[in-house]
Structure formats: structure tokens, C-alpha cells
C-alpha positions in Angstrom: 21.6 -2.0 17.4 22.1 1.1 19.5 20.9 4.5 18.2 24.5 5.5 17.4 25.1 2.3 15.5 22.0 3.0 13.5 23.2 6.5 12.8 26.4 5.1 11.4 24.4 2.7 9.2 22.2 5.5 7.8 25.1 7.8 7.0 26.1 5.9 3.8 24.6 3.8 1.1 21.2 3.7 -0.6 18.0 3.5 1.5 14.5 2.4 0.4 11.0 1.8 1.6 9.3 -1.4 0.4 5.7 -1.3 -0.8 3.1 -3.0 1.4 1.5 -5.9 -0.4 -2.3 -6.1 -0.7 -4.3 -8.8 -2.3 -7.1 -8.3 -4.8 -9.5 -7.5 -1.9 -7.1 -4.9 -0.5 -6.1 -7.1 2.5 -2.4 -7.3 3.6 -0.7 -10.1 1.8 2.2 -11.3 3.9 3.4 -14.0 1.4 3.8 -11.3 -1.3 5.6 -9.0 1.2 8.1 -11.7 2.1 8.7 -12.4 -1.6 9.3 -8.7 -2.2 11.7 -8.3 0.7 13.7 -11.4 -0.2 14.0 -10.1 -3.8 15.1 -6.6 -2.7 17.4 -7.3 0.3 20.4 -8.7 -1.7 20.7 -5.7 -4.0 22.5 -3.8 -1.2 20.2 -1.2 0.3 21.7 -0.1 3.6 18.4 -0.1 5.4 14.7 -0.5 4.6 11.8 1.5 6.0 8.7 -0.8 6.5 5.3 0.8 6.5 6.7 4.1 5.3 4.9 6.6 3.1 5.3 4.5 0.0 4.3 1.5 2.2 0.9 3.3 2.7 1.3 3.6 6.4 -1.5 6.1 6.4 -4.0 3.4 5.3 -3.0 0.6 7.7 -5.1 -0.5 10.6 -3.2 -1.1 13.9 -3.3 -4.9 13.6 -2.1 -4.7 10.0 0.7 -2.4 11.1 2.0 -5.0 13.6 1.8 -7.7 10.9 3.8 -5.6 8.4 6.5 -4.7 10.9 6.8 -8.3 12.2 7.0 -9.7 8.7 9.7 -7.3 7.7 11.8 -7.8 10.8 11.6 -11.6 10.6 12.3 -11.7 6.9 15.3 -9.4 6.9 16.9 -10.5 10.2 20.6 -10.7 9.7 20.5 -9.2 6.2 19.3 -5.5 6.4 18.0 -3.4 9.3 14.4 -2.5 9.3 13.1 0.9 10.4 9.4 1.3 11.0 7.3 4.2 10.0 5.3 5.8 12.8 2.9 8.7 12.7 -0.5 10.1 13.4 -1.5 11.8 16.7 1.1 11.9 19.4 -0.4 9.1 21.5 -1.1 7.0 18.4 2.5 7.5 17.2 3.8 6.4 20.6 1.7 3.2 20.5 3.1 2.5 17.0 6.7 3.3 18.1 6.5 1.0 21.2 5.0 -1.8 19.1 7.7 -1.5 16.4 10.4 -1.6 19.2 8.7 -4.7 20.7 8.7 -6.4 17.3 12.4 -5.8 16.8 12.6 -2.8 14.5 16.1 -1.2 14.7 14.7 2.3 14.5 11.8 4.6 13.6 11.0 7.0 10.8 8.7 9.6 12.5 6.3 10.7 9.8 4.4 14.0 10.1 1.3 14.2 12.2 -1.8 14.6 10.1 -4.5 17.3 9.4 -4.2 19.8 12.2 -1.9 22.8 11.9 0.4 23.2 14.8 3.2 25.6 16.0 6.8 24.5 15.6 7.0 24.3 19.4 4.0 21.9 19.3 5.5 19.8 16.6 8.8 19.7 18.6 6.9 18.5 21.7 5.3 15.8 19.6 8.7 14.6 18.4 10.2 14.7 21.9 7.4 12.6 23.4 7.7 9.9 20.7 11.5 9.8 21.1 11.3 9.5 24.9 8.8 6.6 24.6 11.4 4.2 23.1 15.1 3.4 23.3 15.7 2.7 19.6 16.9 5.4 17.2 14.5 7.9 15.6 14.7 9.8 12.3 12.4 12.8 12.1 10.8 13.5 8.6 10.5 17.2 7.9 7.7 17.2 5.4 4.2 18.8 5.0 3.0 20.0 8.4 6.3 19.0 10.1 8.7 21.9 9.4 11.2 22.1 12.3 13.9 24.7 12.1 17.5 24.4 13.1 17.0 25.9 16.5 14.3 23.5 17.5 16.1 20.5 16.1 19.2 21.5 18.1 17.1 21.6 21.3 15.5 18.3 20.5 19.0 16.8 19.8 20.0 17.9 23.3 16.9 16.5 25.0 16.6 13.2 23.0 19.9 11.3 22.6 18.1 8.7 20.4 17.0 11.3 17.8 19.8 10.4 15.4 18.5 11.3 11.9 16.9 14.1 9.9 15.1 13.3 6.6 14.2 16.3 4.4 11.0 16.1 2.3 10.6 19.9 2.0 13.2 20.9 -0.6 13.8 24.2 1.2 17.5 24.7 0.5 18.0 27.6 2.9 16.4 25.5 5.7 18.5 22.5 4.8 21.7 24.4 4.8 20.9 26.0 8.2 20.1 22.7 9.7 23.2 21.0 8.3 25.5 23.8 9.4 24.0 24.1 12.9 23.8 20.4 13.7 27.0 19.2 12.0 27.6 15.5 12.5 25.0 15.2 15.3 22.5 13.7 12.8 22.6 11.4 9.9 21.0 13.4 7.0 18.7 11.8 4.4 17.2 13.2 1.2 13.5 12.4 1.2 11.9 14.3 -1.6 9.6 12.2 -3.8 11.8 10.6 -6.6 14.9 11.7 -4.6 17.2 10.7 -7.5 16.3 14.0 -9.3 17.7 16.0 -6.3 20.5 13.6 -5.3 23.4 15.5 -6.9 22.3 18.8 -5.4 21.8 17.4 -2.0 25.2 15.7 -2.1 26.7 19.1 -2.7 24.9 20.3 0.5 26.4 17.6 2.6 23.5 15.1 2.3 24.8 12.2 0.3 22.2 9.6 1.4 18.7 9.4 0.1 15.8 6.9 0.0 14.8 5.5 -3.4 11.2 4.6 -4.4 12.2 3.1 -7.8 14.4 0.6 -5.9 11.0 -1.2 -5.5 10.9 -2.2 -9.2 14.3 -1.4 -10.9 16.7 -2.1 -8.0 19.7 -2.6 -10.3 19.2 0.8 -12.0 18.6 2.4 -8.6 21.9 1.1 -7.3 23.7 2.0 -10.5 22.4 5.5 -10.2 23.4 5.8 -6.5 27.0 4.6 -7.3 27.2 7.1 -10.1 26.2 9.9 -7.7 28.7 8.7 -5.2 31.5 8.7 -7.8 30.5 12.0 -9.4 29.9 10.1 -12.7 28.0 12.9 -14.2 27.6 11.2 -17.6 25.9 8.2 -16.2 23.7 10.3 -13.9 22.7 12.5 -16.8 21.9 9.6 -19.0 19.6 7.8 -16.5 17.9 11.1 -15.6 17.2 11.8 -19.3 16.3 8.2 -20.3 14.2 7.3 -17.3 13.6 9.8 -14.5 12.3 12.8 -16.6 9.7 10.8 -18.5 8.9 8.9 -15.3 8.2 12.3 -13.6 5.9 13.2 -16.5 3.7 10.3 -15.5 4.1 10.7 -11.7 3.1 14.4 -11.8 -0.3 13.8 -13.5 -2.2 13.2 -10.3 -1.8 13.8 -6.6 -0.8 10.6 -4.9 0.8 9.1 -8.0 4.2 9.1 -6.2 2.9 5.9 -4.5 0.6 4.6 -7.3 3.4 4.7 -9.9 5.7 2.6 -7.7 3.0 0.0 -7.2 2.4 -0.1 -11.0 6.2 -0.4 -11.5 6.3 -3.4 -9.1 3.5 -5.1 -11.0 5.3 -4.6 -14.3 8.5 -6.0 -12.9 6.7 -9.2 -11.8 6.3 -8.4 -8.1 2.7 -7.2 -8.0 1.9 -5.5 -4.7 -1.8 -5.2 -5.5 -3.8 -2.0 -5.8 -3.4 1.1 -3.8 -5.9 1.8 -1.1 -8.3 4.8 -1.1 -7.8 7.7 -1.1 -5.1 6.9 -3.6 -5.9 5.9 -7.2 -4.1 3.5 -9.5 -2.5 4.6 -12.8 -4.7 4.7 -15.9 -4.1 2.1 -18.6 -2.2 4.4 -21.0 0.0 5.7 -18.1 0.7 2.1 -17.1 1.8 1.2 -20.7 4.1 4.3 -20.8 5.7 3.2 -17.5 6.1 -0.4 -18.8 8.0 0.9 -21.8 10.4 2.9 -19.6 11.0 -0.1 -17.4 11.6 -2.4 -20.3 14.2 0.0 -21.7 16.2 -0.3 -18.4 16.7 -4.0 -19.0 16.6 -7.0 -16.7 16.9 -6.3 -13.0 
């Protein structure tokens, strides 16, 4: 798949990022991961991001990363393209990028570098070096310490033909509008705020109709129903699912930092696809929070 072919794939449909399965001892569980991917793939996601943020990329050792990407690529071959999460320091991100390319990933999601503050020019240099280290398509994730503006993204687009996507995790509408207007159809644009469904209608109005769904991990039918309602401007269905599920879901998710991942792992367990506990520094939901989530999922019916 060429970068331009990947761009076309990412320009429509629902995207998601599978959880990474751990066993009771916190070790990668490839059998559980295969089962999860085989369950999710037929629901119709356009692409899946392996070892993304919800896949706890930040907690994986290098050898585990290779196992996760290889398992995802091998399991989903011929059914749905796999993009691999990469991040960390520039040299580390390049190593991950080249390994993902070697293992057959169709593209990369370039997560923010960690800890250190950096100028926008420095972040742009980081993105450029990663892009130039591989031939496959790259989507840059503007989130946290990665906050590239329209001018720098335009320069990167000129220097890096394989930079084909922009994912927004900032929620800065002014910045999003400036990027969308400046870059036009040069990029595929993805909504990437946590629990993206809450922002989906607003982002569609901005010219960003595609987003990645975390809840696809445990209520894939509802996630697809919601996406189709957004696509058809079915405001009644969108409003009902937001009222019945997403607003009470957010009430649980917002109780602690890191729960955006923890609540998805809890949801997967409730749905019969236990991915094991989260790794430190994240913490799992408390028992009463788990029960409230279980009631919300039960109300959505069989998936």
C-alpha cells in the first residue's frame, strides 16, 4: 500500500485502536490479542492502529512492541490495514518506525515525543526525521507537547511526501480550521480527542468527518451505528446515544487521569474480551465504577 493509497483509506470510515492484551502477570498475551482482532475486524473499521495510545504503547518494551505489531499485521492481513504507533525520542521513534515497516505495517501513527519541552521547529525536525526514515505513510498526532501549526505542517508536507495524515488531539478549533484551510486535501484529517464521538458532529462541520473510536473495543456495533448516524446527519440517533451512553460514560472516565485507557480495558472485560489489567502508571477502575460501566454496556444490548 503506497502512502497515497493509505491516505485514501483513512479519508473515510471509522478508525479504531485495539487494546493490547496482557495476562494476569502483566505480560503480553498474543492469543488474547489475536482473539480481539478477529472479533473486531469484521465490524467494518477502515483501519486499526496497533500499539497506539489506548494500546499502551508508552508501556511496551522494544521486544514486546515487535510482537504486538507482528501479531496485528499477521492476524489482519487481507482484512483491514494496520498502522503502528511510534513515539518517544527521535532515534527511538525511528527504530520503532523501521521495525513496523519491516513487519508489514501499512503506515505509522507518530505519537508525541515525551517529557521534554521543545520548540515547534524542533518538533517539526523530529517529525521530518521519522518520515524520512521509512517509505510507508505517516500520520502525525498533534497532542500534548506536539503542537504543530499550519505553517510548519505545510513545510513538512513539502519535504515529506509520505506524511499523509493529520490527527488532532488538541481540540483547538482555531488551529484546526487554520490547518484544514491551509493544507486542503494534502492530508487525511482525523479526529483524535479522547472519546471522539462527543466531538464528531462538530469536527465533521469543520471538514474532519473521520475519527478514531475507543469504545469500538467493547461496543463495536454501537460505535458503528453512531458513526453511520454522524455520516447521515441523523441527529436524533446521535443525540440519543450521547444521552444514553456517552455522557454517563464520560462521568466515569473523567474521575481520574489515565482513565481514558483504563475504562476501555474495563469495557472489554465486561464484553467478554478481557485484555488484562493496565500497566503502571495507569490504574484500573474501582469496583463501583466498573459496575456503573457494566450497566451502561448492558443497556446497549448484544454486540
